[in-house]
C-alpha positions in Angstrom: 0.0 0.0 0.0 2.9 2.4 0.8 4.3 1.8 -2.7 0.9 2.5 -4.3 0.5 5.8 -2.4 4.0 6.9 -3.3 3.4 6.2 -7.0 0.1 8.0 -6.9 1.4 11.1 -5.1 4.6 11.5 -7.2 2.6 10.8 -10.5 0.0 13.4 -9.5 2.6 16.0 -8.8 4.6 15.3 -12.0 1.4 15.5 -14.1 0.1 18.8 -12.8 3.5 20.5 -12.7 3.5 23.0 -15.6 6.0 22.1 -18.3 6.4 21.4 -22.0 3.5 18.9 -22.1 1.2 21.4 -20.4 2.2 24.3 -22.8 1.7 22.1 -25.9 -1.8 20.8 -24.9 -2.9 24.3 -23.9 -1.7 25.7 -27.2 -3.4 23.0 -29.3 -6.6 23.3 -27.3 -6.7 27.1 -27.4 -5.9 27.4 -31.1 -7.5 24.4 -32.7 -10.3 23.3 -30.3 -11.1 20.5 -27.9 -10.7 17.5 -30.2 -7.2 18.6 -31.2 -6.3 19.1 -27.5 -7.6 15.7 -26.6 -5.6 14.0 -29.3 -2.5 15.8 -28.0 -3.3 14.6 -24.5 -3.5 11.0 -25.8 -0.1 11.5 -27.5 1.3 12.5 -24.1 -0.1 9.4 -22.4 1.4 7.2 -25.1 4.8 8.9 -24.7 4.7 8.0 -21.0 4.4 4.3 -21.8 7.7 4.6 -23.7 9.5 6.0 -20.6 7.9 3.3 -18.4 9.0 0.5 -20.8 12.7 1.3 -20.8 12.6 2.2 -17.1 11.1 -1.2 -16.2 13.8 -3.0 -18.2 16.6 -0.9 -16.8 15.5 -1.1 -13.1 15.0 -4.9 -13.5 18.6 -5.3 -14.9 20.0 -3.2 -12.1 18.2 -5.2 -9.4 19.4 -8.5 -11.0 23.0 -7.3 -11.5 23.9 -5.2 -8.5 21.9 -4.4 -5.4 24.5 -1.8 -4.4 24.3 0.0 -7.7 20.5 -0.1 -7.5 20.7 1.5 -4.0 23.0 4.3 -5.4 20.4 5.0 -8.2 17.6 4.9 -5.7 19.4 7.6 -3.6 20.1 9.6 -6.7 16.4 9.5 -7.6 15.5 10.7 -4.1 18.0 13.5 -4.5 16.5 14.5 -7.8 13.0 14.8 -6.3 14.4 17.1 -3.7 16.3 19.1 -6.3 13.4 19.5 -8.7 11.1 20.3 -5.7 13.4 23.2 -4.7 13.6 24.4 -8.3 9.8 24.2 -8.7 9.2 26.1 -5.5 11.6 28.9 -6.5 10.3 29.1 -10.1 9.1 32.6 -10.8 8.6 32.6 -14.6 5.4 31.3 -16.1 5.2 28.6 -18.6 5.4 30.2 -22.0 2.6 29.2 -24.3 3.0 30.0 -28.0 -0.4 31.1 -29.2 0.7 32.1 -32.7 -1.5 30.5 -35.4 0.6 28.2 -37.7 -2.1 26.3 -39.6 -4.4 23.6 -38.6 -3.5 20.2 -37.1 -4.9 16.9 -38.2 -5.8 14.4 -35.5 -2.7 12.4 -36.3 -0.6 15.6 -36.2 -2.0 16.5 -32.7 -1.3 12.9 -31.5 2.2 13.1 -32.8 2.9 16.5 -31.3 1.8 15.2 -27.9 3.8 12.0 -28.2 7.0 13.7 -29.3 6.8 16.5 -26.7 6.6 13.9 -24.0 9.1 11.3 -25.3 11.7 14.0 -25.9 11.1 15.6 -22.5 13.9 14.9 -20.0 11.8 15.9 -17.1 9.4 13.0 -17.8 12.3 10.6 -18.1 13.7 11.7 -14.7 10.3 11.6 -13.0 9.6 8.1 -14.2 13.0 6.8 -13.4 13.0 8.4 -9.9 9.5 7.0 -9.1 10.4 3.5 -10.1 13.7 3.5 -8.2 11.8 4.6 -5.1 9.0 2.1 -5.1 10.2 -0.9 -7.1 12.3 -3.5 -5.2 13.5 -7.0 -5.7 10.1 -8.4 -4.5 7.9 -6.2 -6.7 6.2 -8.4 -9.4 6.5 -7.4 -13.0 2.7 -7.2 -13.3 2.6 -4.7 -10.4 5.3 -2.6 -12.1 3.3 -2.7 -15.3 0.3 -1.6 -13.3 2.2 1.4 -12.0 3.2 2.3 -15.6 -0.4 2.1 -16.9 -1.5 4.2 -13.9 1.1 6.9 -14.8 -0.1 6.9 -18.5 -3.8 7.0 -17.4 -3.1 9.9 -15.0 -1.5 11.9 -17.8 -4.4 11.2 -20.1 -6.9 12.2 -17.5 -5.1 15.4 -16.5 -4.3 16.6 -20.0 -7.7 15.6 -21.2 -9.1 17.9 -18.6 -6.6 20.6 -19.6 -7.8 20.3 -23.2 -11.4 20.7 -22.1 -10.6 23.6 -19.8 -8.3 25.6 -22.0 -10.7 25.7 -24.9 -12.1 28.7 -23.1 -9.7 31.7 -23.2 -10.9 33.3 -19.9 -10.4 30.1 -18.0 -6.9 29.7 -19.6 -5.8 33.1 -18.4 -7.0 32.4 -14.8 -5.2 29.1 -14.7 -1.9 30.5 -16.0 -2.0 33.3 -13.4 -2.1 30.6 -10.6 1.1 29.0 -11.6 3.2 30.6 -8.9 1.1 29.2 -6.1 0.9 25.9 -7.8 4.7 25.7 -8.2 5.2 26.4 -4.5 2.8 23.7 -3.4 4.2 21.1 -5.7 7.8 22.0 -4.8 7.2 21.7 -1.1 5.6 18.2 -1.4 8.3 17.0 -3.7 11.1 18.0 -1.3 9.3 16.2 1.5 8.8 13.1 -0.6 12.4 13.1 -1.7 13.7 13.4 1.8 11.3 10.8 3.2 12.0 8.2 0.4 15.7 8.8 0.6 15.8 7.7 4.3 13.2 4.9 3.9 14.5 1.3 3.8 
């Protein structure tokens, strides 16, 4: 149960933290409408599965080859959560959203933009790796790890699907963007606490 809670909390914070995925979905939704935004959100969710797949393979190999090395990676993951938490808390600039019209997007184009934005986003890579190294151990079954991965993907789809619905309305978009500073501070504080707690956990 502790593992499940840790995965849920870290995933939730990673998803709602404003970043490249957020800016891309907001842009597509605002410029081209809800269907385009929803396809972009689906692309983001598909990208998460790529990160999960190579992370599961890598973590499994680490556990099998060297428990000591896995522990080092685990501590590095905890340190990353603290570091990104501090950076998020101190962030003052708002996420830049390019709202310049550059032609329409087909459903496939929107899906591809979401997928590539997520797959090429190092922030997502580090969050997925950090999460898995904190909650996956030698006794964690592969089916349970796969369940964590599917949950991460579903969480991204749910959140960014909501973003697509929400930001189709320009007034709501402006209000949400203005709340970024408070959101960053809340997310940063929780991430620092999680990183410290998981780093000392055995």
